[in-house]
PDB file with SEQRES, HELIX, SHEET and CRYST1 records, atoms N, CA, C and O in Angstrom:
SEQRES   1 A   63  UNK UNK UNK UNK UNK UNK UNK UNK UNK UNK UNK UNK UNK          
SEQRES   2 A   63  UNK UNK UNK UNK UNK UNK UNK UNK UNK UNK UNK UNK UNK          
SEQRES   3 A   63  UNK UNK UNK UNK UNK UNK UNK UNK UNK UNK UNK UNK UNK          
SEQRES   4 A   63  UNK UNK UNK UNK UNK UNK UNK UNK UNK UNK UNK UNK UNK          
SEQRES   5 A   63  UNK UNK UNK UNK UNK UNK UNK UNK UNK UNK UNK                  
HELIX    1 AA1 UNK A    5  UNK A   22  1                                  18    
HELIX    2 AA2 UNK A   30  UNK A   43  1                                  14    
HELIX    3 AA3 UNK A   46  UNK A   59  1                                  14    
CRYST1    1.000    1.000    1.000  90.00  90.00  90.00 P 1           1          
ATOM      1  N   UNK A   1      39.682 116.174   9.496  1.00  0.00           N  
ATOM      2  CA  UNK A   1      39.316 117.260  10.470  1.00  0.00           C  
ATOM      3  C   UNK A   1      37.866 117.033  10.759  1.00  0.00           C  
ATOM      4  O   UNK A   1      37.067 116.939   9.827  1.00  0.00           O  
ATOM      5  N   UNK A   2      37.485 116.939  12.024  1.00  0.00           N  
ATOM      6  CA  UNK A   2      36.121 116.836  12.466  1.00  0.00           C  
ATOM      7  C   UNK A   2      35.415 118.194  12.605  1.00  0.00           C  
ATOM      8  O   UNK A   2      35.976 119.130  13.173  1.00  0.00           O  
ATOM      9  N   UNK A   3      34.138 118.301  12.065  1.00  0.00           N  
ATOM     10  CA  UNK A   3      33.418 119.551  12.106  1.00  0.00           C  
ATOM     11  C   UNK A   3      32.992 119.731  13.506  1.00  0.00           C  
ATOM     12  O   UNK A   3      32.590 118.781  14.177  1.00  0.00           O  
ATOM     13  N   UNK A   4      33.081 121.035  13.992  1.00  0.00           N  
ATOM     14  CA  UNK A   4      32.561 121.393  15.281  1.00  0.00           C  
ATOM     15  C   UNK A   4      31.061 121.624  15.170  1.00  0.00           C  
ATOM     16  O   UNK A   4      30.513 121.589  14.068  1.00  0.00           O  
ATOM     17  N   UNK A   5      30.395 121.857  16.282  1.00  0.00           N  
ATOM     18  CA  UNK A   5      28.948 122.081  16.250  1.00  0.00           C  
ATOM     19  C   UNK A   5      28.708 123.357  15.561  1.00  0.00           C  
ATOM     20  O   UNK A   5      27.724 123.381  14.822  1.00  0.00           O  
ATOM     21  N   UNK A   6      29.406 124.403  15.660  1.00  0.00           N  
ATOM     22  CA  UNK A   6      29.188 125.662  15.041  1.00  0.00           C  
ATOM     23  C   UNK A   6      29.529 125.540  13.640  1.00  0.00           C  
ATOM     24  O   UNK A   6      28.862 126.249  12.887  1.00  0.00           O  
ATOM     25  N   UNK A   7      30.506 124.728  13.064  1.00  0.00           N  
ATOM     26  CA  UNK A   7      30.624 124.587  11.638  1.00  0.00           C  
ATOM     27  C   UNK A   7      29.443 123.810  11.064  1.00  0.00           C  
ATOM     28  O   UNK A   7      29.006 124.122   9.956  1.00  0.00           O  
ATOM     29  N   UNK A   8      28.930 122.856  11.735  1.00  0.00           N  
ATOM     30  CA  UNK A   8      27.869 122.117  11.268  1.00  0.00           C  
ATOM     31  C   UNK A   8      26.602 123.022  11.019  1.00  0.00           C  
ATOM     32  O   UNK A   8      25.845 122.896  10.057  1.00  0.00           O  
ATOM     33  N   UNK A   9      26.478 123.989  12.066  1.00  0.00           N  
ATOM     34  CA  UNK A   9      25.329 124.752  12.008  1.00  0.00           C  
ATOM     35  C   UNK A   9      25.505 125.776  10.775  1.00  0.00           C  
ATOM     36  O   UNK A   9      24.507 126.084  10.123  1.00  0.00           O  
ATOM     37  N   UNK A  10      26.602 126.234  10.496  1.00  0.00           N  
ATOM     38  CA  UNK A  10      26.991 127.150   9.362  1.00  0.00           C  
ATOM     39  C   UNK A  10      26.610 126.405   8.190  1.00  0.00           C  
ATOM     40  O   UNK A  10      25.871 126.941   7.364  1.00  0.00           O  
ATOM     41  N   UNK A  11      27.051 125.171   8.016  1.00  0.00           N  
ATOM     42  CA  UNK A  11      26.890 124.400   6.735  1.00  0.00           C  
ATOM     43  C   UNK A  11      25.166 124.189   6.570  1.00  0.00           C  
ATOM     44  O   UNK A  11      24.614 124.304   5.476  1.00  0.00           O  
ATOM     45  N   UNK A  12      24.524 123.907   7.667  1.00  0.00           N  
ATOM     46  CA  UNK A  12      23.130 123.718   7.615  1.00  0.00           C  
ATOM     47  C   UNK A  12      22.478 124.997   7.161  1.00  0.00           C  
ATOM     48  O   UNK A  12      21.572 124.959   6.329  1.00  0.00           O  
ATOM     49  N   UNK A  13      22.931 126.189   7.705  1.00  0.00           N  
ATOM     50  CA  UNK A  13      22.315 127.521   7.354  1.00  0.00           C  
ATOM     51  C   UNK A  13      22.586 127.713   5.920  1.00  0.00           C  
ATOM     52  O   UNK A  13      21.666 128.006   5.157  1.00  0.00           O  
ATOM     53  N   UNK A  14      23.918 127.549   5.468  1.00  0.00           N  
ATOM     54  CA  UNK A  14      24.098 127.729   4.026  1.00  0.00           C  
ATOM     55  C   UNK A  14      23.312 126.918   3.200  1.00  0.00           C  
ATOM     56  O   UNK A  14      22.807 127.384   2.178  1.00  0.00           O  
ATOM     57  N   UNK A  15      23.142 125.656   3.563  1.00  0.00           N  
ATOM     58  CA  UNK A  15      22.287 124.803   2.744  1.00  0.00           C  
ATOM     59  C   UNK A  15      20.854 125.256   2.659  1.00  0.00           C  
ATOM     60  O   UNK A  15      20.217 125.223   1.606  1.00  0.00           O  
ATOM     61  N   UNK A  16      20.343 125.706   3.871  1.00  0.00           N  
ATOM     62  CA  UNK A  16      18.924 126.127   3.930  1.00  0.00           C  
ATOM     63  C   UNK A  16      18.781 127.543   3.013  1.00  0.00           C  
ATOM     64  O   UNK A  16      17.834 127.672   2.236  1.00  0.00           O  
ATOM     65  N   UNK A  17      19.682 128.463   3.156  1.00  0.00           N  
ATOM     66  CA  UNK A  17      19.552 129.633   2.464  1.00  0.00           C  
ATOM     67  C   UNK A  17      19.733 129.387   0.901  1.00  0.00           C  
ATOM     68  O   UNK A  17      19.102 130.073   0.096  1.00  0.00           O  
ATOM     69  N   UNK A  18      20.558 128.450   0.522  1.00  0.00           N  
ATOM     70  CA  UNK A  18      20.626 127.944  -0.893  1.00  0.00           C  
ATOM     71  C   UNK A  18      19.355 127.561  -1.410  1.00  0.00           C  
ATOM     72  O   UNK A  18      18.901 127.990  -2.471  1.00  0.00           O  
ATOM     73  N   UNK A  19      18.711 126.648  -0.561  1.00  0.00           N  
ATOM     74  CA  UNK A  19      17.524 126.021  -1.001  1.00  0.00           C  
ATOM     75  C   UNK A  19      16.484 127.060  -1.184  1.00  0.00           C  
ATOM     76  O   UNK A  19      15.731 126.953  -2.153  1.00  0.00           O  
ATOM     77  N   UNK A  20      16.345 128.149  -0.286  1.00  0.00           N  
ATOM     78  CA  UNK A  20      15.445 129.224  -0.570  1.00  0.00           C  
ATOM     79  C   UNK A  20      15.726 129.999  -1.862  1.00  0.00           C  
ATOM     80  O   UNK A  20      14.803 130.370  -2.588  1.00  0.00           O  
ATOM     81  N   UNK A  21      17.001 130.236  -2.131  1.00  0.00           N  
ATOM     82  CA  UNK A  21      17.300 130.845  -3.403  1.00  0.00           C  
ATOM     83  C   UNK A  21      17.056 130.018  -4.691  1.00  0.00           C  
ATOM     84  O   UNK A  21      16.725 130.631  -5.706  1.00  0.00           O  
ATOM     85  N   UNK A  22      17.186 128.769  -4.724  1.00  0.00           N  
ATOM     86  CA  UNK A  22      17.069 128.029  -5.801  1.00  0.00           C  
ATOM     87  C   UNK A  22      15.651 127.372  -5.962  1.00  0.00           C  
ATOM     88  O   UNK A  22      15.317 126.902  -7.050  1.00  0.00           O  
ATOM     89  N   UNK A  23      14.871 127.345  -4.938  1.00  0.00           N  
ATOM     90  CA  UNK A  23      13.660 126.701  -4.814  1.00  0.00           C  
ATOM     91  C   UNK A  23      13.702 125.267  -5.083  1.00  0.00           C  
ATOM     92  O   UNK A  23      12.726 124.674  -5.541  1.00  0.00           O  
ATOM     93  N   UNK A  24      14.924 124.637  -4.779  1.00  0.00           N  
ATOM     94  CA  UNK A  24      15.050 123.166  -4.751  1.00  0.00           C  
ATOM     95  C   UNK A  24      14.775 122.709  -3.391  1.00  0.00           C  
ATOM     96  O   UNK A  24      15.381 123.236  -2.457  1.00  0.00           O  
ATOM     97  N   UNK A  25      13.957 121.821  -3.194  1.00  0.00           N  
ATOM     98  CA  UNK A  25      13.697 121.260  -1.844  1.00  0.00           C  
ATOM     99  C   UNK A  25      14.701 120.179  -1.456  1.00  0.00           C  
ATOM    100  O   UNK A  25      14.896 119.151  -2.104  1.00  0.00           O  
ATOM    101  N   UNK A  26      15.369 120.554  -0.231  1.00  0.00           N  
ATOM    102  CA  UNK A  26      16.372 119.771   0.298  1.00  0.00           C  
ATOM    103  C   UNK A  26      15.836 119.124   1.715  1.00  0.00           C  
ATOM    104  O   UNK A  26      14.968 119.671   2.395  1.00  0.00           O  
ATOM    105  N   UNK A  27      16.477 117.877   2.066  1.00  0.00           N  
ATOM    106  CA  UNK A  27      15.959 117.368   3.297  1.00  0.00           C  
ATOM    107  C   UNK A  27      16.771 117.945   4.558  1.00  0.00           C  
ATOM    108  O   UNK A  27      17.968 118.208   4.435  1.00  0.00           O  
ATOM    109  N   UNK A  28      16.148 118.122   5.676  1.00  0.00           N  
ATOM    110  CA  UNK A  28      16.812 118.614   6.884  1.00  0.00           C  
ATOM    111  C   UNK A  28      16.147 117.631   7.906  1.00  0.00           C  
ATOM    112  O   UNK A  28      14.990 117.235   7.765  1.00  0.00           O  
ATOM    113  N   UNK A  29      16.949 117.270   8.927  1.00  0.00           N  
ATOM    114  CA  UNK A  29      16.289 116.424   9.976  1.00  0.00           C  
ATOM    115  C   UNK A  29      15.630 117.519  10.923  1.00  0.00           C  
ATOM    116  O   UNK A  29      15.828 118.724  10.762  1.00  0.00           O  
ATOM    117  N   UNK A  30      14.890 117.027  11.849  1.00  0.00           N  
ATOM    118  CA  UNK A  30      14.212 117.909  12.785  1.00  0.00           C  
ATOM    119  C   UNK A  30      15.043 118.659  13.662  1.00  0.00           C  
ATOM    120  O   UNK A  30      14.669 119.781  14.004  1.00  0.00           O  
ATOM    121  N   UNK A  31      16.172 118.170  14.091  1.00  0.00           N  
ATOM    122  CA  UNK A  31      17.220 118.904  14.926  1.00  0.00           C  
ATOM    123  C   UNK A  31      17.771 120.127  14.007  1.00  0.00           C  
ATOM    124  O   UNK A  31      17.899 121.247  14.502  1.00  0.00           O  
ATOM    125  N   UNK A  32      18.067 119.885  12.758  1.00  0.00           N  
ATOM    126  CA  UNK A  32      18.659 121.019  11.889  1.00  0.00           C  
ATOM    127  C   UNK A  32      17.522 122.029  11.759  1.00  0.00           C  
ATOM    128  O   UNK A  32      17.864 123.209  11.696  1.00  0.00           O  
ATOM    129  N   UNK A  33      16.212 121.740  11.709  1.00  0.00           N  
ATOM    130  CA  UNK A  33      15.245 122.653  11.549  1.00  0.00           C  
ATOM    131  C   UNK A  33      15.136 123.447  12.904  1.00  0.00           C  
ATOM    132  O   UNK A  33      14.828 124.638  12.872  1.00  0.00           O  
ATOM    133  N   UNK A  34      15.344 122.908  13.899  1.00  0.00           N  
ATOM    134  CA  UNK A  34      15.241 123.599  15.231  1.00  0.00           C  
ATOM    135  C   UNK A  34      16.358 124.620  15.234  1.00  0.00           C  
ATOM    136  O   UNK A  34      16.142 125.791  15.547  1.00  0.00           O  
ATOM    137  N   UNK A  35      17.557 124.172  14.885  1.00  0.00           N  
ATOM    138  CA  UNK A  35      18.699 125.075  14.872  1.00  0.00           C  
ATOM    139  C   UNK A  35      18.553 126.220  13.841  1.00  0.00           C  
ATOM    140  O   UNK A  35      18.938 127.353  14.128  1.00  0.00           O  
ATOM    141  N   UNK A  36      18.040 125.951  12.729  1.00  0.00           N  
ATOM    142  CA  UNK A  36      17.746 127.033  11.704  1.00  0.00           C  
ATOM    143  C   UNK A  36      16.668 128.108  12.362  1.00  0.00           C  
ATOM    144  O   UNK A  36      16.813 129.327  12.276  1.00  0.00           O  
ATOM    145  N   UNK A  37      15.692 127.533  12.955  1.00  0.00           N  
ATOM    146  CA  UNK A  37      14.548 128.285  13.447  1.00  0.00           C  
ATOM    147  C   UNK A  37      15.189 129.246  14.555  1.00  0.00           C  
ATOM    148  O   UNK A  37      15.051 130.463  14.427  1.00  0.00           O  
ATOM    149  N   UNK A  38      15.844 128.745  15.571  1.00  0.00           N  
ATOM    150  CA  UNK A  38      16.471 129.444  16.664  1.00  0.00           C  
ATOM    151  C   UNK A  38      17.370 130.416  16.129  1.00  0.00           C  
ATOM    152  O   UNK A  38      17.387 131.515  16.683  1.00  0.00           O  
ATOM    153  N   UNK A  39      18.141 130.208  15.125  1.00  0.00           N  
ATOM    154  CA  UNK A  39      19.129 131.064  14.588  1.00  0.00           C  
ATOM    155  C   UNK A  39      18.286 132.417  14.059  1.00  0.00           C  
ATOM    156  O   UNK A  39      18.587 133.555  14.420  1.00  0.00           O  
ATOM    157  N   UNK A  40      17.349 132.153  13.283  1.00  0.00           N  
ATOM    158  CA  UNK A  40      16.516 133.348  12.672  1.00  0.00           C  
ATOM    159  C   UNK A  40      15.836 134.003  13.749  1.00  0.00           C  
ATOM    160  O   UNK A  40      15.829 135.234  13.763  1.00  0.00           O  
ATOM    161  N   UNK A  41      15.250 133.337  14.673  1.00  0.00           N  
ATOM    162  CA  UNK A  41      14.545 134.040  15.795  1.00  0.00           C  
ATOM    163  C   UNK A  41      15.485 134.895  16.738  1.00  0.00           C  
ATOM    164  O   UNK A  41      15.088 135.909  17.311  1.00  0.00           O  
ATOM    165  N   UNK A  42      16.751 134.397  16.843  1.00  0.00           N  
ATOM    166  CA  UNK A  42      17.822 135.148  17.651  1.00  0.00           C  
ATOM    167  C   UNK A  42      18.044 136.368  16.882  1.00  0.00           C  
ATOM    168  O   UNK A  42      18.072 137.448  17.472  1.00  0.00           O  
ATOM    169  N   UNK A  43      18.213 136.293  15.564  1.00  0.00           N  
ATOM    170  CA  UNK A  43      18.510 137.419  14.729  1.00  0.00           C  
ATOM    171  C   UNK A  43      17.321 138.436  14.513  1.00  0.00           C  
ATOM    172  O   UNK A  43      17.469 139.514  13.938  1.00  0.00           O  
ATOM    173  N   UNK A  44      16.141 137.988  15.027  1.00  0.00           N  
ATOM    174  CA  UNK A  44      14.901 138.822  14.740  1.00  0.00           C  
ATOM    175  C   UNK A  44      14.386 138.692  13.342  1.00  0.00           C  
ATOM    176  O   UNK A  44      13.574 139.506  12.902  1.00  0.00           O  
ATOM    177  N   UNK A  45      14.836 137.689  12.631  1.00  0.00           N  
ATOM    178  CA  UNK A  45      14.234 137.483  11.175  1.00  0.00           C  
ATOM    179  C   UNK A  45      13.075 136.447  11.333  1.00  0.00           C  
ATOM    180  O   UNK A  45      13.201 135.240  11.128  1.00  0.00           O  
ATOM    181  N   UNK A  46      12.002 137.038  11.701  1.00  0.00           N  
ATOM    182  CA  UNK A  46      10.839 136.206  11.924  1.00  0.00           C  
ATOM    183  C   UNK A  46      10.237 135.554  10.716  1.00  0.00           C  
ATOM    184  O   UNK A  46       9.779 134.412  10.751  1.00  0.00           O  
ATOM    185  N   UNK A  47      10.249 136.329   9.618  1.00  0.00           N  
ATOM    186  CA  UNK A  47       9.750 135.668   8.370  1.00  0.00           C  
ATOM    187  C   UNK A  47      10.579 134.522   7.881  1.00  0.00           C  
ATOM    188  O   UNK A  47      10.034 133.567   7.327  1.00  0.00           O  
ATOM    189  N   UNK A  48      11.922 134.579   8.068  1.00  0.00           N  
ATOM    190  CA  UNK A  48      12.647 133.297   7.718  1.00  0.00           C  
ATOM    191  C   UNK A  48      12.508 132.188   8.739  1.00  0.00           C  
ATOM    192  O   UNK A  48      12.651 131.010   8.411  1.00  0.00           O  
ATOM    193  N   UNK A  49      12.228 132.564   9.978  1.00  0.00           N  
ATOM    194  CA  UNK A  49      11.917 131.499  11.113  1.00  0.00           C  
ATOM    195  C   UNK A  49      10.682 130.915  10.779  1.00  0.00           C  
ATOM    196  O   UNK A  49      10.561 129.706  10.976  1.00  0.00           O  
ATOM    197  N   UNK A  50       9.528 131.701  10.201  1.00  0.00           N  
ATOM    198  CA  UNK A  50       8.271 131.056   9.865  1.00  0.00           C  
ATOM    199  C   UNK A  50       8.375 130.141   8.656  1.00  0.00           C  
ATOM    200  O   UNK A  50       7.725 129.102   8.549  1.00  0.00           O  
ATOM    201  N   UNK A  51       9.233 130.595   7.753  1.00  0.00           N  
ATOM    202  CA  UNK A  51       9.382 129.804   6.580  1.00  0.00           C  
ATOM    203  C   UNK A  51       9.979 128.435   6.971  1.00  0.00           C  
ATOM    204  O   UNK A  51       9.566 127.383   6.485  1.00  0.00           O  
ATOM    205  N   UNK A  52      11.005 128.513   7.904  1.00  0.00           N  
ATOM    206  CA  UNK A  52      11.717 127.323   8.295  1.00  0.00           C  
ATOM    207  C   UNK A  52      10.672 126.438   8.974  1.00  0.00           C  
ATOM    208  O   UNK A  52      10.648 125.236   8.709  1.00  0.00           O  
ATOM    209  N   UNK A  53       9.793 126.987   9.852  1.00  0.00           N  
ATOM    210  CA  UNK A  53       8.823 126.190  10.548  1.00  0.00           C  
ATOM    211  C   UNK A  53       7.886 125.531   9.593  1.00  0.00           C  
ATOM    212  O   UNK A  53       7.623 124.334   9.705  1.00  0.00           O  
ATOM    213  N   UNK A  54       7.362 126.304   8.630  1.00  0.00           N  
ATOM    214  CA  UNK A  54       6.460 125.683   7.603  1.00  0.00           C  
ATOM    215  C   UNK A  54       7.224 124.495   6.871  1.00  0.00           C  
ATOM    216  O   UNK A  54       6.672 123.403   6.732  1.00  0.00           O  
ATOM    217  N   UNK A  55       8.410 124.722   6.442  1.00  0.00           N  
ATOM    218  CA  UNK A  55       9.123 123.654   5.650  1.00  0.00           C  
ATOM    219  C   UNK A  55       9.419 122.472   6.607  1.00  0.00           C  
ATOM    220  O   UNK A  55       9.382 121.314   6.191  1.00  0.00           O  
ATOM    221  N   UNK A  56       9.716 122.780   7.906  1.00  0.00           N  
ATOM    222  CA  UNK A  56       9.855 121.662   8.811  1.00  0.00           C  
ATOM    223  C   UNK A  56       8.711 120.833   9.076  1.00  0.00           C  
ATOM    224  O   UNK A  56       8.795 119.616   9.243  1.00  0.00           O  
ATOM    225  N   UNK A  57       7.586 121.526   9.117  1.00  0.00           N  
ATOM    226  CA  UNK A  57       6.296 120.729   9.354  1.00  0.00           C  
ATOM    227  C   UNK A  57       5.902 119.955   8.056  1.00  0.00           C  
ATOM    228  O   UNK A  57       5.324 118.872   8.136  1.00  0.00           O  
ATOM    229  N   UNK A  58       6.220 120.518   6.876  1.00  0.00           N  
ATOM    230  CA  UNK A  58       5.950 119.780   5.714  1.00  0.00           C  
ATOM    231  C   UNK A  58       6.830 118.568   5.653  1.00  0.00           C  
ATOM    232  O   UNK A  58       6.334 117.519   5.241  1.00  0.00           O  
ATOM    233  N   UNK A  59       8.112 118.607   6.030  1.00  0.00           N  
ATOM    234  CA  UNK A  59       9.037 117.511   5.960  1.00  0.00           C  
ATOM    235  C   UNK A  59       8.805 116.467   7.082  1.00  0.00           C  
ATOM    236  O   UNK A  59       9.026 115.268   6.915  1.00  0.00           O  
ATOM    237  N   UNK A  60       8.357 116.988   8.205  1.00  0.00           N  
ATOM    238  CA  UNK A  60       8.140 116.194   9.430  1.00  0.00           C  
ATOM    239  C   UNK A  60       6.760 116.432  10.086  1.00  0.00           C  
ATOM    240  O   UNK A  60       6.654 116.988  11.179  1.00  0.00           O  
ATOM    241  N   UNK A  61       5.684 115.974   9.349  1.00  0.00           N  
ATOM    242  CA  UNK A  61       4.386 116.194   9.796  1.00  0.00           C  
ATOM    243  C   UNK A  61       3.914 115.542  11.109  1.00  0.00           C  
ATOM    244  O   UNK A  61       2.972 116.009  11.749  1.00  0.00           O  
ATOM    245  N   UNK A  62       4.565 114.504  11.472  1.00  0.00           N  
ATOM    246  CA  UNK A  62       4.121 113.918  12.672  1.00  0.00           C  
ATOM    247  C   UNK A  62       5.325 113.943  13.733  1.00  0.00           C  
ATOM    248  O   UNK A  62       6.508 113.782  13.435  1.00  0.00           O  
ATOM    249  N   UNK A  63       4.827 114.171  15.013  1.00  0.00           N  
ATOM    250  CA  UNK A  63       5.849 114.248  16.069  1.00  0.00           C  
ATOM    251  C   UNK A  63       6.493 112.856  16.153  1.00  0.00           C  
ATOM    252  O   UNK A  63       7.391 112.640  16.966  1.00  0.00           O  
TER     253      UNK A  63                                                      
END                                                                             
């Protein structure tokens, strides 16, 4: 079974939230960070969006 776009986003969000709970740093590509940031902004969870931005910039410091 092939994962749909929404399923992939849910897995990425679960992985990100798990990383925050355990403090284990996991790798996300830049597109995954964009999706995570948009998700939290759409929910009005600005602090989590900022955290994702900081982690994204740490992992991808150069454009």
